[in-house]
VOLUMZA-753466 format. One record per residue (C-alpha): y, x, z. Coordinates in steps of 0.02 Angstrom, whole numbers, padded with zeros to 5 digits, always signed. Layout:
<sites>
+--------+--------+--------+
|     py |     px |     pz |
+--------+--------+--------+
|      Y |      X |      Z |
...
+--------+--------+--------+
</sites>
This chain:
<sites>
+--------+--------+--------+
|     py |     px |     pz |
+--------+--------+--------+
| -01098 | +01681 | -03021 |
| -01024 | +01662 | -02849 |
| -00842 | +01616 | -02840 |
| -00727 | +01734 | -02743 |
| -00597 | +01660 | -02634 |
| -00448 | +01761 | -02584 |
| -00352 | +01721 | -02424 |
| -00183 | +01795 | -02413 |
| -00088 | +01801 | -02247 |
| +00097 | +01833 | -02259 |
| +00185 | +01950 | -02135 |
| +00286 | +01799 | -02078 |
| +00125 | +01710 | -02029 |
| +00067 | +01860 | -01926 |
| +00239 | +01871 | -01841 |
| +00235 | +01688 | -01801 |
| +00062 | +01693 | -01728 |
| +00112 | +01845 | -01622 |
| +00269 | +01758 | -01565 |
| +00167 | +01601 | -01516 |
| +00045 | +01704 | -01417 |
| +00184 | +01794 | -01326 |
| +00271 | +01626 | -01293 |
| +00107 | +01553 | -01218 |
| +00085 | +01704 | -01108 |
| +00269 | +01689 | -01048 |
| +00240 | +01506 | -01012 |
| +00084 | +01547 | -00912 |
| +00172 | +01686 | -00822 |
| +00310 | +01566 | -00765 |
| +00193 | +01422 | -00742 |
| +00261 | +01389 | -00567 |
| +00438 | +01360 | -00636 |
| +00364 | +01254 | -00778 |
| +00274 | +01146 | -00651 |
| +00429 | +01132 | -00547 |
| +00526 | +01078 | -00703 |
| +00397 | +00945 | -00745 |
| +00404 | +00875 | -00567 |
| +00595 | +00866 | -00578 |
| +00578 | +00771 | -00743 |
| +00454 | +00653 | -00664 |
| +00563 | +00620 | -00515 |
| +00715 | +00599 | -00624 |
| +00619 | +00472 | -00733 |
| +00559 | +00380 | -00579 |
| +00729 | +00363 | -00494 |
| +00837 | +00336 | -00647 |
| +00810 | +00144 | -00669 |
| +00856 | +00116 | -00485 |
| +01006 | +00226 | -00500 |
| +01064 | +00134 | -00656 |
| +01052 | -00033 | -00566 |
| +01142 | +00028 | -00412 |
| +01280 | +00102 | -00518 |
| +01331 | -00073 | -00573 |
| +01373 | -00110 | -00389 |
| +01437 | +00058 | -00331 |
| +01486 | +00219 | -00419 |
| +01355 | +00333 | -00491 |
| +01378 | +00474 | -00367 |
| +01354 | +00372 | -00206 |
| +01213 | +00275 | -00291 |
| +01112 | +00434 | -00328 |
| +01149 | +00515 | -00159 |
| +01100 | +00362 | -00063 |
| +00944 | +00339 | -00166 |
| +00884 | +00518 | -00140 |
| +00932 | +00509 | +00047 |
| +00829 | +00351 | +00069 |
| +00679 | +00427 | -00022 |
| +00686 | +00586 | +00089 |
| +00709 | +00480 | +00245 |
| +00560 | +00366 | +00207 |
| +00448 | +00519 | +00171 |
| +00507 | +00600 | +00332 |
| +00472 | +00443 | +00435 |
| +00301 | +00421 | +00362 |
| +00259 | +00603 | +00391 |
| +00325 | +00592 | +00573 |
| +00224 | +00436 | +00609 |
| +00063 | +00475 | +00517 |
| +00040 | +00666 | +00515 |
| +00010 | +00693 | +00702 |
| -00130 | +00567 | +00726 |
| -00193 | +00608 | +00549 |
| -00212 | +00791 | +00591 |
| -00297 | +00751 | +00757 |
| -00419 | +00626 | +00678 |
| -00457 | +00751 | +00538 |
| -00499 | +00884 | +00667 |
| -00610 | +00760 | +00758 |
| -00692 | +00707 | +00597 |
| -00731 | +00884 | +00549 |
| -00794 | +00923 | +00722 |
| -00912 | +00780 | +00715 |
| -00987 | +00828 | +00543 |
| -01136 | +00924 | +00616 |
| -01188 | +00766 | +00715 |
| -01161 | +00662 | +00561 |
| -01269 | +00779 | +00455 |
| -01409 | +00777 | +00580 |
| -01423 | +00585 | +00563 |
| -01451 | +00601 | +00375 |
| -01591 | +00682 | +00277 |
| -01518 | +00838 | +00201 |
| -01626 | +00986 | +00153 |
| -01618 | +01128 | +00277 |
| -01518 | +01241 | +00157 |
| -01383 | +01114 | +00126 |
| -01382 | +01062 | +00310 |
| -01349 | +01241 | +00368 |
| -01210 | +01264 | +00239 |
| -01125 | +01104 | +00286 |
| -01138 | +01135 | +00470 |
| -01073 | +01312 | +00465 |
| -00923 | +01265 | +00360 |
| -00880 | +01117 | +00468 |
| -00894 | +01224 | +00627 |
| -00780 | +01353 | +00545 |
| -00648 | +01220 | +00509 |
| -00666 | +01141 | +00681 |
| -00642 | +01308 | +00769 |
| -00489 | +01345 | +00663 |
| -00371 | +01195 | +00679 |
| -00233 | +01289 | +00584 |
| -00341 | +01274 | +00428 |
| -00327 | +01089 | +00436 |
| -00137 | +01085 | +00459 |
| -00129 | +01230 | +00336 |
| -00205 | +01126 | +00201 |
| -00062 | +01004 | +00207 |
| +00059 | +01148 | +00195 |
| -00041 | +01221 | +00049 |
| -00035 | +01054 | -00046 |
| +00152 | +01049 | -00022 |
| +00170 | +01227 | -00073 |
| +00055 | +01204 | -00222 |
| +00173 | +01064 | -00289 |
| +00343 | +01129 | -00248 |
| +00311 | +01313 | -00216 |
| +00383 | +01313 | -00038 |
| +00537 | +01252 | +00044 |
| +00653 | +01340 | -00075 |
| +00573 | +01261 | -00227 |
| +00572 | +01096 | -00141 |
| +00762 | +01101 | -00110 |
| +00780 | +01161 | -00291 |
| +00688 | +01011 | -00356 |
| +00795 | +00893 | -00254 |
| +00954 | +00972 | -00311 |
| +00901 | +00975 | -00492 |
| +00842 | +00792 | -00482 |
| +01013 | +00745 | -00410 |
| +01101 | +00838 | -00545 |
| +01001 | +00756 | -00689 |
| +01022 | +00583 | -00609 |
| +01212 | +00609 | -00595 |
| +01219 | +00655 | -00777 |
| +01158 | +00491 | -00854 |
| +01106 | +00558 | -01023 |
| +01130 | +00742 | -01004 |
| +00951 | +00795 | -01034 |
| +00924 | +00672 | -01175 |
| +01080 | +00729 | -01265 |
| +01028 | +00913 | -01239 |
| +00862 | +00880 | -01324 |
| +00948 | +00778 | -01463 |
| +01078 | +00909 | -01495 |
| +00936 | +01026 | -01548 |
| +00921 | +00914 | -01708 |
| +01044 | +00868 | -01845 |
| +01169 | +00727 | -01805 |
| +01086 | +00604 | -01919 |
| +00920 | +00625 | -01825 |
| +00983 | +00624 | -01652 |
| +00969 | +00430 | -01628 |
| +00782 | +00437 | -01669 |
| +00754 | +00584 | -01551 |
| +00850 | +00492 | -01413 |
| +00741 | +00337 | -01437 |
| +00580 | +00441 | -01424 |
| +00638 | +00536 | -01265 |
| +00689 | +00370 | -01189 |
| +00516 | +00299 | -01214 |
| +00437 | +00456 | -01145 |
| +00547 | +00446 | -00988 |
| +00508 | +00260 | -00964 |
| +00321 | +00288 | -00977 |
| +00321 | +00434 | -00856 |
| +00433 | +00341 | -00732 |
| +00324 | +00188 | -00745 |
| +00169 | +00292 | -00716 |
| +00237 | +00377 | -00559 |
| +00304 | +00220 | -00481 |
| +00146 | +00128 | -00519 |
| +00033 | +00271 | -00454 |
| +00124 | +00279 | -00289 |
| +00122 | +00091 | -00272 |
| -00063 | +00087 | -00305 |
| -00104 | +00229 | -00186 |
| +00000 | +00153 | -00049 |
| -00072 | -00023 | -00073 |
| -00250 | +00032 | -00073 |
| -00228 | +00154 | +00072 |
| -00160 | +00011 | +00176 |
| -00305 | -00100 | +00124 |
| -00436 | +00036 | +00168 |
| -00352 | +00064 | +00338 |
| -00354 | -00121 | +00379 |
| -00535 | -00140 | +00331 |
| -00596 | +00013 | +00429 |
| -00483 | -00009 | +00580 |
| -00530 | -00197 | +00599 |
| -00714 | -00144 | +00605 |
| -00681 | -00006 | +00728 |
| -00748 | +00125 | +00610 |
| -00706 | +00295 | +00676 |
| -00573 | +00407 | +00591 |
| -00500 | +00251 | +00496 |
| -00335 | +00344 | +00466 |
| -00401 | +00499 | +00377 |
| -00526 | +00398 | +00282 |
| -00387 | +00279 | +00224 |
| -00276 | +00432 | +00174 |
| -00421 | +00506 | +00077 |
| -00449 | +00344 | -00013 |
| -00263 | +00331 | -00056 |
| -00259 | +00508 | -00125 |
| -00417 | +00482 | -00227 |
| -00336 | +00326 | -00308 |
| -00256 | +00453 | -00425 |
| -00427 | +00478 | -00505 |
| -00475 | +00311 | -00584 |
| -00650 | +00242 | -00562 |
| -00722 | +00399 | -00481 |
| -00593 | +00414 | -00341 |
| -00628 | +00241 | -00262 |
| -00815 | +00272 | -00269 |
| -00803 | +00440 | -00178 |
| -00691 | +00364 | -00040 |
| -00805 | +00215 | -00022 |
| -00961 | +00325 | -00002 |
| -00870 | +00427 | +00133 |
| -00816 | +00273 | +00228 |
| -00994 | +00202 | +00218 |
| -01070 | +00360 | +00283 |
| -00955 | +00363 | +00432 |
| -00982 | +00180 | +00459 |
| -01169 | +00210 | +00472 |
| -01136 | +00306 | +00632 |
| -01081 | +00141 | +00709 |
| -01219 | +00030 | +00643 |
| -01304 | -00012 | +00480 |
| -01228 | -00185 | +00482 |
| -01055 | -00115 | +00491 |
| -01095 | +00004 | +00349 |
| -01151 | -00146 | +00244 |
| -00992 | -00240 | +00287 |
| -00885 | -00092 | +00244 |
| -00977 | -00066 | +00078 |
| -00956 | -00257 | +00035 |
| -00769 | -00255 | +00080 |
| -00739 | -00090 | -00018 |
| -00824 | -00171 | -00175 |
| -00723 | -00326 | -00157 |
| -00560 | -00224 | -00136 |
| -00609 | -00117 | -00289 |
| -00643 | -00270 | -00392 |
| -00480 | -00352 | -00347 |
| -00389 | -00188 | -00382 |
| -00466 | -00176 | -00555 |
| -00433 | -00361 | -00589 |
| -00253 | -00373 | -00531 |
| -00169 | -00210 | -00481 |
| -00231 | -00090 | -00612 |
| -00195 | -00199 | -00764 |
| -00022 | -00248 | -00702 |
| +00029 | -00077 | -00638 |
| -00061 | +00068 | -00718 |
| -00125 | +00015 | -00889 |
| +00043 | -00061 | -00932 |
| +00126 | +00093 | -00864 |
| +00024 | +00226 | -00952 |
| -00081 | +00141 | -01084 |
| -00217 | +00274 | -01072 |
| -00403 | +00244 | -01051 |
| -00483 | +00303 | -00881 |
| -00583 | +00431 | -00976 |
| -00429 | +00515 | -01044 |
| -00345 | +00509 | -00872 |
| -00496 | +00586 | -00784 |
| -00513 | +00725 | -00914 |
| -00326 | +00763 | -00903 |
| -00335 | +00774 | -00710 |
| -00488 | +00889 | -00718 |
| -00408 | +01006 | -00846 |
| -00241 | +01007 | -00750 |
| -00330 | +01049 | -00590 |
| -00428 | +01183 | -00670 |
| -00274 | +01267 | -00747 |
| -00140 | +01242 | -00618 |
| -00229 | +01173 | -00461 |
| -00159 | +01023 | -00369 |
| +00008 | +01035 | -00459 |
| -00082 | +01035 | -00625 |
| -00176 | +00878 | -00577 |
| -00017 | +00786 | -00530 |
| +00076 | +00825 | -00693 |
| -00073 | +00811 | -00807 |
| -00060 | +00621 | -00837 |
| +00127 | +00622 | -00872 |
| +00102 | +00760 | -00998 |
| -00040 | +00667 | -01085 |
| +00062 | +00505 | -01081 |
| +00210 | +00599 | -01161 |
| +00097 | +00665 | -01298 |
| +00031 | +00484 | -01323 |
| +00214 | +00429 | -01355 |
| +00240 | +00573 | -01472 |
| +00086 | +00525 | -01567 |
| +00138 | +00340 | -01577 |
| +00310 | +00392 | -01633 |
| +00253 | +00525 | -01752 |
| +00302 | +00433 | -01912 |
| +00478 | +00430 | -01845 |
| +00471 | +00614 | -01790 |
| +00394 | +00667 | -01952 |
| +00549 | +00602 | -02047 |
| +00658 | +00700 | -01929 |
| +00564 | +00857 | -01961 |
| +00559 | +00825 | -02146 |
| +00750 | +00812 | -02147 |
| +00762 | +00978 | -02052 |
| +00665 | +01063 | -02192 |
+--------+--------+--------+
</sites>
């Protein structure tokens, strides 16, 4: 005789499920604001240790304002120096793609598609400059959101523990110390990741530029920038940037291409042996596979902004999982 199993679903369970679905929809509907908020949290976690150190020498307010001013000034100077020649070289690189394609053995179908797309970009320079604008817009949602992000970052930096205390106040007083400890670990991990990632991208971008420029490889600056950006994607990013550099170097001579390949391999090995273990693995503590999957999922859901915030979100979840015994005790107390 077959046993019959009865499954009962309480009205409260149905209401909770509907509430969760509505909440998920609302979060997706305001996803731009959510991304902006996460970017503010990342910037706050990044600058907070420096602000805390400077506060010991000067007051908190001037320390935060000077720190943000210097960060904006450095970004503006880099953009002023690099962007004009970068855009010009990108345009020249795209214009030369048809000639580069004809030197390699592509099938006729792929060759036609690549050449048509490259000519379209070459005849529309605004598309190149627009791509930089679109990237900025994708991360900050325009000038207004950028200013909002800066203002919120300054506000959170001025209030030393305001956000942490806000989160802790959602729980009973006897559990707040445990919650504060977990949020502090999350902030440290996210801040370490962002600082480490920026340092890694900048270091490898400079190395790539020195290698390509010293060998007189055309379009050294855009290729170095592409390599620096692709450093965000572990393992796969350096391979893609290396292949692009080798293909362009082949237009100079096979010998130069071989030298570029050898130097890129050496640079990659040195990066994996010294920079990555000291900077990224210690900062994030996640395997490259997890990081790559997080970036792909984030890019699929929210585009460039999603790719940027994917790793900090996964790193935060990793801290929550590690600290789950502590959090479980907190939740058990609440019940």
